[in-house]
N, C-alpha and C positions, 0 to 999 in steps of 0.2 A: 460841542462834545461829540456828536455823531460823526462830524466831519473828521475829527482827530482819530476816532476809533477806526473809521473806514480807511484813513491814510495808513495807520499802523498795520491793518489787516492786509492791504495791498502790498505794503513793504515786505511783510513776512512772506507772502506768496512769491514775490519776485526774488527775495533772498533765498528761499528754499529752491526755487527753480535754478538759481545760479549755482547753489551748492552742488546739485546733482546733475549739472550740465557737464558731460565728460570733457568737452573741448576747453573748458575754463579751469580744469583742475590742475593743481600743481602735484606731479607724481610724488614729490618728497613730503607732501602734507599727509596728515592722517587719513583724510577722506580719499585722497588719491590712492593711498596704499590700500585702503579698504576696497576701492573699486578694482584695483589690480588683483587683489586676493579673490574677489568674487569672480573675476574672469578666469583666474587659474582654477577655481573650483568648478566652473562650468566646463573648462577644458578637461579637467580630471574626470568629470562625469561623462563627457563625450568619449574618453578613452576607456571607460569602465567596461571591461569584458567579464567581470565577475557577477553579472546579472544577465538575465535573458527574458525576453517576452516571446510567447508562442501565441499566434493568432490562428483561429479556425474560421475560414472565410468561404463565402459562396459568391460566385460571379455569374451574373445573368445579363440578358439584354433588358431593355426598358419594359418589355412585356413579361419578364420573369422566366424566359426560356434559358436554361443553363447553357453556358459555353462549355459543353461537354468535351473533355479531352483537350481543352485549350492549354495555354502555357502562360505562366506568370513569371516575370522578371522583376526582382526587387532589390533595393539597397537603401542604406541610410546615409543622409548627408549630415555631417557633423563637423566640429571644429578640427578634427583630425584630417578631414578632407581638405579643409582650408589651408592647413599647414603642409600639404604635400606628402603626407605619410603614405607609404606604399600599402596597397591592399594585401590582405592575407586570407587564407581559406576560412579560419575560425576566429579571426580577430586577434591573433597573436601580436600583430603590430599596432592594434588599436583601431584599425580601419578595415572592416570586413568587405570582402569582394562581393560582387553581385551574385545573388542566388537565383535559382530557377525552381519552379514547381509545376508539375503537370496536373491539371485538374482531373477529377474523376468524372464519371458519367453524370453526376449531379452538379458539376461545376464547382466542387469544393476542393480545398487544399489547406495544408498546414504551413504557416509561414513563421520563420524564426528570425529574431532580431537580437543581436548581441551588442548593439550600440544604442546610444541615446541620441536623438535628433529628429530630423524630418525624414520619414520613410516615404519612398517613392516606388510605386508599383506600376508596371506596364502589362496590359492584357492583350494577348493574341488568341485568335480562335484556333480550331484544330487544323486549319489550312495555313497557319502561321501568318495570318493577316492581322496587322495591327488594329486594335479596337479602340483603346483608350487608356487613360492613366488616372491614378488617384494618389493623393498625398495626405499624410496625417502625421501627427507628432507621437513619437515613442519616448517615454520617460520613465524613470524609476517610480514605481508605485501606480502605474496606469492600471485601470480595471476596465471591464466591459462597460460599466456604467459611465465612465469618464471618456471613453473612446469617441472620437468624432472625426470625420473626413472634412477637411477644410477646402479641398480643391479636387475636382474631378472633371474628366473630359470623356467624350465618346458615348456611344450607345451602350451603356453598361450600368448595372447596379452592383455596388460593392457592399456585400452584406456580411456583417460580423456575426458569426454563430457563437463564438466564445473566445475568451482571452485569459491567459495566465501569465503572471509576471513573477519571475523567480529571482532569488538572490544567490550569490556565492556558487554559481555553476551547478546548483542542485538539479537543474533540468538537463544536464549533460550526462547524467549517470545511466549506464547500461545495466546496472545491477538492481533495478527496481524489484523489490521482493515483498510480497504481502506476508505479514507475520501472524495476523490473527487479531483478536479483540480481547479487551479486558476493561472492566470498570466503565463500560459504555463507550469506550473509544477503540478505534481500530488503528493498527500500526503497520508501517512500512519501513523497510531498510533500504538505504541508498548508500552507495560507495562512490565518492566523487574524486576524480583525479586531482591531486594537489601539486604534483611536480611532474610535468610531461617532457620526456626527452626522446620519445619515439614509441612506436606501437608496442614494443616489448621492452620498454625502459621507462617506468613511471612509478610513482607512489600514489596512494589513495587515502582518503579519510572517510570513515564510516559515520553515518547519521541514522538515528532512529527518529521517525516523525509519527505523530498521531493526530487523529481527526475524530470529531464527534459525528460527522455525517458522511465521510468517505470522499468528499469533494474538497473541503477546506482543511488543510493540515496546518494548524496554528501552533503546534508545540513541536519543536525540533531540538534534539539533544545530540551533540557530537560525542563520539566515543573516543576517549583518550586512553592511553596506556597500551595501545596496540600499534604494531608497525606493519602496514599493508603495502605490498609492492609486487612488481613483476619485472623479471629480466628474461633473457633468452632461454634459460634452462629451468628456472623455478619461479613460483609465485606464492605469495602469502595472502590468504583471504580470511574474511571473518564470516562465520556462520552463526546465526542468531536463532534462539528457540522461540516458541510461542510466548507471548507476553503473559506475565503473572501479576496479579494485584493482591497485596497482602493486607489491605485495609488503609494503608497510607503511602505505600511505595509501589512502583513498577519494578519488577525483577525479570532479568533475562539471563539464561545460560548462554555462554559464548564458547566457540572454538576458534582460536587463532591457528589456522591450519596452513602448514607449509607443504607444498606438493610440487611434483615435477610439472614442467610446462614444455610443450603443450599436451603431454599425455594425461595430466591431471591425476596422476597416481599419488596416493598418500605417502608422505615422508615423516612428518611429525606434527605435533600440535601442542598448544597450551590450553588447559581447561580454565575458563574464566567465568565470572559473573559480573553483571553491572546492575546497580539499583539506583533509583532516584525518586524524588518526591513526586507523587501524583497530583499534588495540589499546586505546587510551584515548580514545575519541571525546569531544571537548570539548563543553561546553554551548553554545558558539557558535563560529562560524568566519566570517571576513571574506572576501567575494567580491572577487577581484582582476581588474582590467580586463586583457583580453588583446588584443594587437595582432594583427590578421589582415590578409592582403593587401587591397589597395584594393577596395572595393565588396563584400567578403565580410562576411557576418553569420551568427551562429548562428541557426538555426531560421527558421521561416516564420510567417505569421499563422495557419496551421493548427496544431492541436495534435496532429499525427501523429508522435509521438516514435518510433514504430517505423520510420519512413522514414529516421531519422537515426542510423545506428549510431555507437557510441562504444566504442572498444576501447583497453585499455592494452596496448601492443605490447612493453613492456620497453625497457630502455636509455634511459628518459626520454622515449620517444616514444609518442604517442597518435593514434589515428584519430578525427578529427572530420569532420562533414559540414556546413560552413557553406553558406549560400545565396549564389549569384552570379546576379543578375538573376532571382531566383525559381527557379533550378535548383540542386539539390544539387551541391556541388563537394567531394568528399572530399579532405581534406588530412591529411598526417602533421604533427602539431603537437608542438612542444616548449615546455613551460611556461616554461623559463628562457631562451628565445631567440625572436626574431621570425622565425627561419628556418622555412619550411614547404615541404613537398614536395607538389606538385599531382599527385594520382594520376590525374586524368583526362587532362591533357596530358603530364605527365612520365612516366607509366607505361602510358598507353593503356588504362586501365580504363574500363569502361562505367558510366554512371549516367544514361542517357537515359530509361529507364523505371524510376522509383524503386521502385515496388512489386515489381518483379522483380529489378532489378540490385543495389539497395543491400543487400538481404538476403544477397547473395552475398559481401559483404565479411566474411570469417571469419578468425579467428586460429587457425592450426594449429601445435601444438607437437609436435615430433618429435625424439627423441634430444637433448633439452635445448635445441633451437634453435626460435625463434619465426619463423613465416612468415605474412605478411599475404597472404591470398588474395583476389583481386578478378577480376571477370569480364572477358573479352575479347570474346566473341561472344554473340549471342542464343542462346536454347535451340534445340537441334536434336538430331541423332543424337549429336553430341559437345558437351561443355561445356568450353571452353578458359579456363583461369585463369592469370593472372600470379601466380606465387608470389614474393613480395618478402621476401627474407631480412633480418631485423632483427639488428643495427643497420646492416649494410653497405648496405642498400637496393639490393642486386643482384637482378636478376629472372631468373626461369626459367619459361618457358611449360609448363604441365601440361595435357595433354589427357585428359579422361575420356570414355570411349567406352561408350555405352549399347547398341551393336550394333544396326544397322538391321534392321528398321524401327522399333525402339523409340526413343523420343525423351525428352529431359529435360523434366520439368515443374518442377524446382527446381534450385537450385545444389547443390553438395556441402557437407554439414555435417559437421564433426568430432564424433564421438560416442564417448566413451571412447577406445579405441585403434583405432577404425575410422572410415571415411568413409561417409556415408549420403546417398542422394538419392531423390527420388520420380520415377519414370519413367512414361511413358504408352505403353501398347500397347492399341489400341482393343479394347474400349470402356472399359477400366479404368485407373486410376492405381495403381501399386504401389511399395512400398519395396524398395530393394536396397542392398547394401553394396559398397564398393570397397576393395581392399587399400591399406594405408597405406605399406607398405614401399617401393614404387617412387617415392614422392613426391619424394624428395630427389635422384633421378637427373637427369641433364641432359636436358631436354625429353622427359620420359617420356610414354607413352600408357598409361593405366591402364584396363583393361577391367573391367567390372562382374563381381562374383562371381556364381556360380550355385550353388544356386538363389536365388530372391528370398526376402525375409523372410516366413515363413509367417504368414498372417493379415493382412498389410499390403496389402489390396486395397480401393480406394475408387472410388466412382462420383460423387464430389462434383463439382459443376459449377463455373462461374465462370471468372475469368481465369487467367492463367498464374501459376506459382510458388505453388502452393497450400500447400506446406509453409512455414510462417512462422517457426517456432522449435522448438527441442528443449530440454527442461528435464530435468535429471538430478540424482539424489542417491542415495547408497547403491547405486550400480550399477544403478538402475532408471531407465529412460528413457521420457519422454513426448514424443510427436510431435504438434504442434498444426497441423492443416490448417484452412484457411479458404477459402471460395469467394469472399470479398470481401477482397482484400489490404489495402484501406484500412479494413477492419473497420466499414463502414457496413452495419448489419443483416446480419451474416455468418451463414452456416451453419458450424458448428464440428464437426470430428471430431478426436478425440484417441485415439491408439494408445499402448499401454503395453507395454514389453518388460522382463522381469526375468530373461532367460536369455542375456545377452550378444548380443542382436540376432538370435538364431535365429528367434524368433517374436514376434508382438505379439497383443494382444487389444484390442478396441475398448472404450474407456471410455464408459459411458453418457452421454447428453447432459448438458450443464451443468444443475445444479439450477435450477428456475424458482420454487420457493417462496421468498418474500421476496427476490426477485432482479429486477434490471432488464436483465440480459443483458450480455454482454461487449462492450466497445468498444475494447479495447486488449489485445494479446496478452501484455503484461507483467502483466496481472491474473492470469495463470496462472503459478504458480511451483511448484517442487518442494522439499520439505524432508523429511528423515528417510525417504526412499523413497516418500513420499506426495505427492499433488498437492494444491495448495490454490488457491482462487479467491477473490480479494479484491475488494471493491467497496463502494460506498456507496449507500444508498437514503434516502428521506425518509419520516418517520412523523408522523402528525398529532398535534397537542396541543390541538385545539379552536379555537385562534386562529391557526393556521398550521401549520407543520411544522418539524422539526429533522432533521439528518442522522443516520444510523445507519451505522456501519462494521461490515461483516460479512465472515466468512471461512468458506467451505465447504472441508472436507478429505475426501479419500478414505480409506476403510478399508484394512486390510492387503491385502484381495483386489482393490483397485482400484475398488470401488463407492463412490459418494458417501454420506457420512453423511446422515441424514434431516433434520437441522436445522443451520443455520449457527451459528457461534459469534460472539459480539461480539468485535471486535478490541480488545485492551487496549493502551493507550499510557501508559507510566510518567509 
């Protein structure tokens, strides 16, 4: 019996080996057809230019000394090469030409791969002397943890710092825009070329992506219902508001703006909004046109999104800031109705100086009730705010008193269960708190607490309202100060509090390595008690450059990590 079982087992093994031996397959049989199909799929994957891998690598000698200012040449060998397909600069033919990258003084560079197959890199030192080679496999879904070099030569170490693998050309977008955060997630907007016929002849598709930590963007939604393109005289772009969370959905106000190119002067626009589930974000969502009062439109020809607050107020109401004759005009907007409440004329809120006044539009929640706070007066010894109760839209003036001769340099921000403002008392600016309890009283005057927040003392210059935003997570708060409210070449100061606003410490300056500097305060977000800074740079490939998406994160002690991480997008 044992001999019979062994014979059957050996026969099965031999039979299986025969079935999957390519040389013995009949192409007309099912198994032969399956094998041919698998080879076609492998070929299709080799030709796939709709995905891309970006590698952040360091090159040193065997002792760890960087090959500073050396040169890397690299390409991918795939089935397209085997079939004699001509190379092209960005993979238009399915076979990408050899790229080059110049190493920095630390021996690092960003490498781009738009093909699947065997990657081959050659290393030369600063004197153009050949050092060695390395080979590794690039495939869809590769991660840093799965990366390995299977062959290398020469006196060199090939060190992978980080790796990001993208799909659908998401890594080729030059419109990487930080939108802000809502519901514990932070959002970016990407506009990806979908039909390219030349530098001034293409169409694009817009995507909104979100992340829980600023590094891994695992929710991506395509925006349908808009037509984005550029030709030699005009272009149509999409501008996106700060994200809003209404308890179950994310909501964004949009402007599909048509403008002259390359002058970028405004021609016309469509006012839109898009909303989608926060719990099961869809692959795509359709933008819906929104009727606004006559002559109002979302946004400006400027891309200063931080001038345009957008807040979910509850009860189906949202704060939006359309433009009226080029001046921001805050409105309370309902998505299912054309009814709007004009905050400037109907509630006497200020918006005359956008960089100072509009940041004062804050949502304060107290004892389960939402209040929209908007400024009434310019900054002085007192800051007077209209507190608009939602949904009744009844108003109550609230006076915050800095106590003369101290004056306000910022509006009052809600931070956890307290209210915070930056005050000025010559020669310094300092942070202090105000009690929240009296806020709901009739026409209260709320006097600052004493003492001020320990360590929150600044001598930063610039215009008024230096406190631009507060980012919080895990009961740790970050205060972002800027001497240029429009963020044109700003000086930035960030203070961190982890003791319920008793004290703060100054976070060291934003990292400059592999960075271009902040241009939008929404690039700064907080997740898991840490601060992160998101942005895009360009890295050379020898025939031009491609974008790189990066994120710096602070450590547990509030200091910045030494190197950025590549942003990953699912």
